[in-house]
N, CA, C and O atoms as a MOPAC input file, in Angstrom:
PM7 MOZYME 1SCF
protein

 N    -22.76100 1   -20.68800 1    23.81600 1
 C    -23.44600 1   -19.41400 1    23.91700 1
 C    -22.50500 1   -18.38300 1    24.54700 1
 O    -21.71700 1   -18.71200 1    25.43500 1
 N    -22.59500 1   -17.13500 1    24.07800 1
 C    -21.73600 1   -16.05600 1    24.55400 1
 C    -22.20500 1   -15.56000 1    25.91200 1
 O    -23.36600 1   -15.18800 1    26.08300 1
 N    -21.30900 1   -15.55900 1    26.85700 1
 C    -21.59000 1   -15.04500 1    28.18200 1
 C    -21.27400 1   -13.55300 1    28.17700 1
 O    -20.19700 1   -13.16900 1    27.72200 1
 N    -22.16000 1   -12.71100 1    28.65900 1
 C    -21.96700 1   -11.26600 1    28.62700 1
 C    -20.72200 1   -10.81700 1    29.38200 1
 O    -20.19500 1    -9.74000 1    29.10600 1
 N    -20.24800 1   -11.60900 1    30.31700 1
 C    -19.03700 1   -11.22800 1    31.03400 1
 C    -17.79700 1   -11.42500 1    30.17500 1
 O    -16.71000 1   -10.99700 1    30.56200 1
 N    -17.93800 1   -12.06400 1    29.01900 1
 C    -16.82100 1   -12.30600 1    28.11900 1
 C    -16.81400 1   -11.35600 1    26.92800 1
 O    -16.03700 1   -11.55500 1    25.99400 1
 N    -17.65000 1   -10.34000 1    26.93600 1
 C    -17.70000 1    -9.40800 1    25.81700 1
 C    -17.42500 1    -7.98900 1    26.30800 1
 O    -17.57300 1    -7.67100 1    27.48800 1
 N    -17.02500 1    -7.16400 1    25.37100 1
 C    -16.71500 1    -5.77300 1    25.67700 1
 C    -17.38900 1    -4.90500 1    24.63200 1
 O    -17.40300 1    -5.25400 1    23.45200 1
 N    -17.93900 1    -3.79200 1    25.04500 1
 C    -18.53900 1    -2.84300 1    24.12000 1
 C    -17.51200 1    -1.76900 1    23.79900 1
 O    -16.91600 1    -1.17300 1    24.69700 1
 N    -17.31100 1    -1.52800 1    22.50100 1
 C    -16.34600 1    -0.52900 1    22.05100 1
 C    -17.09500 1     0.52600 1    21.24900 1
 O    -17.85300 1     0.18800 1    20.34000 1
 N    -16.89300 1     1.78800 1    21.57300 1
 C    -17.56100 1     2.84000 1    20.78700 1
 C    -17.14500 1     2.75900 1    19.31600 1
 O    -15.98700 1     2.48400 1    19.00000 1
 N    -18.10200 1     3.00000 1    18.43200 1
 C    -17.85900 1     2.88600 1    16.99700 1
 C    -16.70500 1     3.78900 1    16.54600 1
 O    -15.89400 1     3.38100 1    15.71400 1
 N    -16.62400 1     5.00500 1    17.08100 1
 C    -15.55600 1     5.92600 1    16.70100 1
 C    -14.18300 1     5.39200 1    17.07200 1
 O    -13.23000 1     5.53000 1    16.30500 1
 N    -14.08100 1     4.78700 1    18.23900 1
 C    -12.81300 1     4.19400 1    18.67500 1
 C    -12.41800 1     3.04000 1    17.76500 1
 O    -11.25400 1     2.91400 1    17.38400 1
 N    -13.38000 1     2.20300 1    17.42000 1
 C    -13.10500 1     1.06500 1    16.53800 1
 C    -12.63700 1     1.54800 1    15.16700 1
 O    -11.70200 1     0.98600 1    14.59600 1
 N    -13.28700 1     2.59200 1    14.63600 1
 C    -12.86700 1     3.13700 1    13.34200 1
 C    -11.44300 1     3.69200 1    13.42900 1
 O    -10.63700 1     3.50600 1    12.51800 1
 N    -11.14500 1     4.37700 1    14.53900 1
 C     -9.80600 1     4.92300 1    14.72200 1
 C     -8.75300 1     3.83500 1    14.81000 1
 O     -7.66700 1     3.97300 1    14.24700 1
 N     -9.06300 1     2.75800 1    15.50900 1
 C     -8.13200 1     1.62900 1    15.60800 1
 C     -7.89400 1     1.00100 1    14.24100 1
 O     -6.76100 1     0.66600 1    13.89700 1
 N     -8.94800 1     0.84300 1    13.47000 1
 C     -8.80600 1     0.26600 1    12.12800 1
 C     -7.95000 1     1.16500 1    11.24300 1
 O     -7.08700 1     0.68100 1    10.51100 1
 N     -8.18800 1     2.47300 1    11.30900 1
 C     -7.39500 1     3.40800 1    10.50700 1
 C     -5.92600 1     3.35200 1    10.92700 1
 O     -5.03300 1     3.40500 1    10.08200 1
 N     -5.68000 1     3.24500 1    12.22000 1
 C     -4.30900 1     3.14400 1    12.71300 1
 C     -3.63300 1     1.87200 1    12.24000 1
 O     -2.45400 1     1.88400 1    11.88700 1
 N     -4.37700 1     0.77400 1    12.23300 1
 C     -3.81300 1    -0.49400 1    11.76500 1
 C     -3.46100 1    -0.43100 1    10.28100 1
 O     -2.46300 1    -1.00900 1     9.85100 1
 N     -4.26800 1     0.26000 1     9.51100 1
 C     -3.98100 1     0.41400 1     8.08300 1
 C     -2.66500 1     1.17700 1     7.90800 1
 O     -1.84000 1     0.81000 1     7.07100 1
 N     -2.47000 1     2.23600 1     8.69500 1
 C     -1.23200 1     3.01300 1     8.59700 1
 C     -0.02300 1     2.17400 1     8.99300 1
 O      1.02900 1     2.26700 1     8.36100 1
 N     -0.16400 1     1.35900 1    10.02900 1
 C      0.93900 1     0.49200 1    10.45700 1
 C      1.25500 1    -0.51400 1     9.35500 1
 O      2.42200 1    -0.77000 1     9.06000 1
 N      0.22500 1    -1.07900 1     8.75400 1
 C      0.43100 1    -2.06100 1     7.68000 1
 C      1.14400 1    -1.42400 1     6.50100 1
 O      2.03800 1    -2.03000 1     5.90900 1
 N      0.75400 1    -0.20200 1     6.15700 1
 C      1.40200 1     0.49000 1     5.04400 1
 C      2.87100 1     0.77700 1     5.35900 1
 O      3.73700 1     0.63800 1     4.49500 1
 N      3.14000 1     1.17600 1     6.58900 1
 C      4.52500 1     1.44800 1     6.98900 1
 C      5.35800 1     0.17500 1     6.93100 1
 O      6.49500 1     0.19900 1     6.45800 1
 N      4.80300 1    -0.94000 1     7.40900 1
 C      5.53000 1    -2.21100 1     7.37400 1
 C      5.77900 1    -2.66500 1     5.94100 1
 O      6.84700 1    -3.19700 1     5.63700 1
 N      4.81000 1    -2.46000 1     5.06200 1
 C      4.98900 1    -2.83300 1     3.65600 1
 C      6.09600 1    -1.99700 1     3.02000 1
 O      6.88600 1    -2.50700 1     2.22600 1
 N      6.15000 1    -0.71600 1     3.36900 1
 C      7.20400 1     0.15200 1     2.84100 1
 C      8.56800 1    -0.29500 1     3.33600 1
 O      9.52100 1    -0.36600 1     2.56100 1
 N      8.66300 1    -0.59400 1     4.61500 1
 C      9.93200 1    -1.05700 1     5.18800 1
 C     10.36100 1    -2.35900 1     4.52500 1
 O     11.53400 1    -2.54100 1     4.19700 1
 N      9.40800 1    -3.25700 1     4.33100 1
 C      9.71800 1    -4.53500 1     3.67800 1
 C     10.25000 1    -4.29900 1     2.26200 1
 O     11.21100 1    -4.94300 1     1.84100 1
 N      9.63200 1    -3.38700 1     1.54400 1
 C     10.05600 1    -3.07000 1     0.17800 1
 C     11.46900 1    -2.49600 1     0.17000 1
 O     12.28300 1    -2.85000 1    -0.68300 1
 N     11.75600 1    -1.61300 1     1.12000 1
 C     13.06800 1    -0.97700 1     1.17600 1
 C     14.17000 1    -1.92900 1     1.64500 1
 O     15.35000 1    -1.67200 1     1.41000 1
 N     13.79600 1    -3.01200 1     2.29700 1
 C     14.78100 1    -3.99000 1     2.75500 1
 C     15.17000 1    -4.97600 1     1.65600 1
 O     16.17100 1    -5.68200 1     1.78000 1
 N     14.38300 1    -5.02700 1     0.58300 1
 C     14.61000 1    -5.98300 1    -0.49500 1
 C     15.51100 1    -5.35600 1    -1.56200 1
 O     15.17900 1    -4.31100 1    -2.12100 1
 N     16.63700 1    -5.98800 1    -1.84000 1
 C     17.62300 1    -5.44900 1    -2.79300 1
 C     17.02900 1    -5.26400 1    -4.18700 1
 O     17.25300 1    -4.23200 1    -4.81900 1
 N     16.27800 1    -6.24400 1    -4.67200 1
 C     15.67700 1    -6.14000 1    -6.00600 1
 C     14.68300 1    -4.99400 1    -6.07400 1
 O     14.60400 1    -4.29100 1    -7.08200 1
 N     13.92600 1    -4.80600 1    -5.00500 1
 C     12.95400 1    -3.71300 1    -4.97900 1
 C     13.65400 1    -2.36800 1    -5.02400 1
 O     13.21800 1    -1.45900 1    -5.73000 1
 N     14.74500 1    -2.23800 1    -4.27000 1
 C     15.49300 1    -0.97800 1    -4.28000 1
 C     16.05200 1    -0.67800 1    -5.65700 1
 O     16.03800 1     0.47300 1    -6.09400 1
 N     16.54300 1    -1.69200 1    -6.34200 1
 C     17.06100 1    -1.49600 1    -7.69700 1
 C     15.94100 1    -1.05600 1    -8.63800 1
 O     16.14400 1    -0.18100 1    -9.47900 1
 N     14.76000 1    -1.66200 1    -8.49600 1
 C     13.61800 1    -1.30300 1    -9.32900 1
 C     13.19400 1     0.14500 1    -9.05300 1
 O     12.86900 1     0.88400 1    -9.98200 1
 N     13.19800 1     0.55000 1    -7.77700 1
 C     12.83400 1     1.92200 1    -7.41400 1
 C     13.84000 1     2.90900 1    -7.99200 1
 O     13.45600 1     3.94000 1    -8.54500 1
 N     15.12300 1     2.59900 1    -7.86600 1
 C     16.15900 1     3.49900 1    -8.40300 1
 C     16.03800 1     3.63300 1    -9.92400 1
 O     16.16600 1     4.72900 1   -10.47000 1
 N     15.79300 1     2.51500 1   -10.59600 1
 C     15.63700 1     2.55300 1   -12.05100 1
 C     14.42800 1     3.39600 1   -12.43900 1
 O     14.49500 1     4.18300 1   -13.38300 1
 N     13.33500 1     3.23700 1   -11.72100 1
 C     12.12400 1     4.00900 1   -12.00500 1
 C     12.36000 1     5.49900 1   -11.76500 1
 O     11.87600 1     6.33300 1   -12.53100 1
 N     13.09700 1     5.83800 1   -10.71500 1
 C     13.41400 1     7.24900 1   -10.44700 1
 C     14.26400 1     7.83300 1   -11.56900 1
 O     14.02900 1     8.96300 1   -11.99700 1
 N     15.24500 1     7.07800 1   -12.04700 1
 C     16.08800 1     7.53500 1   -13.15000 1
 C     15.25400 1     7.74800 1   -14.41600 1
 O     15.40600 1     8.75600 1   -15.10600 1
 N     14.37800 1     6.79600 1   -14.71300 1
 C     13.52000 1     6.92000 1   -15.88900 1
 C     12.63500 1     8.16100 1   -15.77400 1
 O     12.42400 1     8.87500 1   -16.75400 1
 N     12.12400 1     8.41000 1   -14.57400 1
 C     11.26900 1     9.57400 1   -14.36600 1
 C     12.05500 1    10.87400 1   -14.59200 1
 O     11.59500 1    11.78300 1   -15.28300 1
 N     13.24000 1    10.93500 1   -13.99800 1
 C     14.08500 1    12.13100 1   -14.15400 1
 C     14.42200 1    12.39000 1   -15.61900 1
 O     14.49400 1    13.54200 1   -16.04700 1
 N     14.62900 1    11.32200 1   -16.38800 1
 C     15.00300 1    11.44500 1   -17.79800 1
 C     13.79900 1    11.57100 1   -18.73600 1
 O     13.96100 1    11.63800 1   -19.95400 1
 N     12.60200 1    11.60200 1   -18.16700 1
 C     11.39200 1    11.72500 1   -18.98700 1
 C     11.05700 1    10.46900 1   -19.76400 1
 O     10.33600 1    10.52900 1   -20.76000 1
 N     11.56800 1     9.33800 1   -19.32400 1
 C     11.35300 1     8.05800 1   -20.01100 1
 C     10.18400 1     7.30000 1   -19.38800 1
 O     10.34100 1     6.16900 1   -18.92900 1
 N      9.02600 1     7.92400 1   -19.37500 1
 C      7.86200 1     7.27200 1   -18.79300 1
 C      6.63600 1     7.62500 1   -19.62100 1
 O      6.64600 1     8.58800 1   -20.38900 1
 N      5.59200 1     6.84400 1   -19.45900 1
 C      4.34600 1     7.04100 1   -20.18000 1
 C      3.23000 1     7.12500 1   -19.14100 1
 O      3.22100 1     6.36800 1   -18.17100 1
 N      2.30200 1     8.03800 1   -19.34600 1
 C      1.14600 1     8.10200 1   -18.45800 1
 C     -0.05900 1     7.51600 1   -19.17000 1
 O     -0.22600 1     7.68700 1   -20.37700 1
 N     -0.88800 1     6.83000 1   -18.42000 1
 C     -2.10900 1     6.23500 1   -18.96900 1
 C     -3.27500 1     6.58900 1   -18.06400 1
 O     -3.09100 1     6.95300 1   -16.90300 1
 N     -4.47400 1     6.47600 1   -18.61000 1
 C     -5.66800 1     6.80800 1   -17.83300 1
 C     -6.51800 1     5.59300 1   -17.49800 1
 O     -7.48200 1     5.69900 1   -16.74000 1
 N     -6.17000 1     4.44600 1   -18.05500 1
 C     -6.99200 1     3.26800 1   -17.79800 1
 C     -6.18200 1     1.99300 1   -18.00000 1
 O     -5.09800 1     2.00900 1   -18.58300 1
 N     -6.72700 1     0.90600 1   -17.50900 1
 C     -6.10600 1    -0.39000 1   -17.70400 1
 C     -6.05000 1    -0.77400 1   -19.16700 1
 O     -5.13700 1    -1.48000 1   -19.59500 1
 N     -7.00800 1    -0.31900 1   -19.92400 1
 C     -7.04700 1    -0.60100 1   -21.36600 1
 C     -5.81500 1    -0.00500 1   -22.04300 1
 O     -5.21400 1    -0.64300 1   -22.90700 1
 N     -5.43900 1     1.20400 1   -21.65900 1
 C     -4.24700 1     1.83000 1   -22.23600 1
 C     -2.98400 1     1.05500 1   -21.86100 1
 O     -2.05800 1     0.95600 1   -22.66700 1
 N     -2.93800 1     0.51200 1   -20.66400 1
 C     -1.78400 1    -0.30000 1   -20.23700 1
 C     -1.69400 1    -1.54100 1   -21.10800 1
 O     -0.61000 1    -1.90500 1   -21.56300 1
 N     -2.82200 1    -2.19200 1   -21.34100 1
 C     -2.81400 1    -3.39200 1   -22.16700 1
 C     -2.34600 1    -3.07200 1   -23.59000 1
 O     -1.62100 1    -3.86300 1   -24.19200 1
 N     -2.75600 1    -1.91000 1   -24.13400 1
 C     -2.30500 1    -1.51500 1   -25.47500 1
 C     -0.79500 1    -1.36700 1   -25.51600 1
 O     -0.15200 1    -1.79100 1   -26.47600 1
 N     -0.22300 1    -0.76200 1   -24.47100 1
 C      1.23200 1    -0.58900 1   -24.42400 1
 C      1.97600 1    -1.90000 1   -24.31800 1
 O      3.09500 1    -2.02600 1   -24.81800 1
 N      1.36300 1    -2.87800 1   -23.67100 1
 C      2.00800 1    -4.17300 1   -23.45600 1
 C      2.02700 1    -5.02100 1   -24.72800 1
 O      2.79200 1    -5.98200 1   -24.81800 1
 N      1.21400 1    -4.68400 1   -25.68600 1
 C      1.12500 1    -5.48700 1   -26.92900 1
 C      2.35700 1    -5.34800 1   -27.77100 1
 O      2.44500 1    -5.95200 1   -28.84000 1

């Protein structure tokens, strides 16, 4: 059974703020991880080159992606 001396009450706004902050930290760490990976950097550079050269396709749905993959 939970003893009340072992619990803490946290205001809902503070908890939401902490969660939002953790999401931002996670996103930053994922970005750093991506930038540290050589293959990922090569993929990013290739995608940037394709974008600059107009060698890209835009789609509006997953169905359109599947059509392109066929």
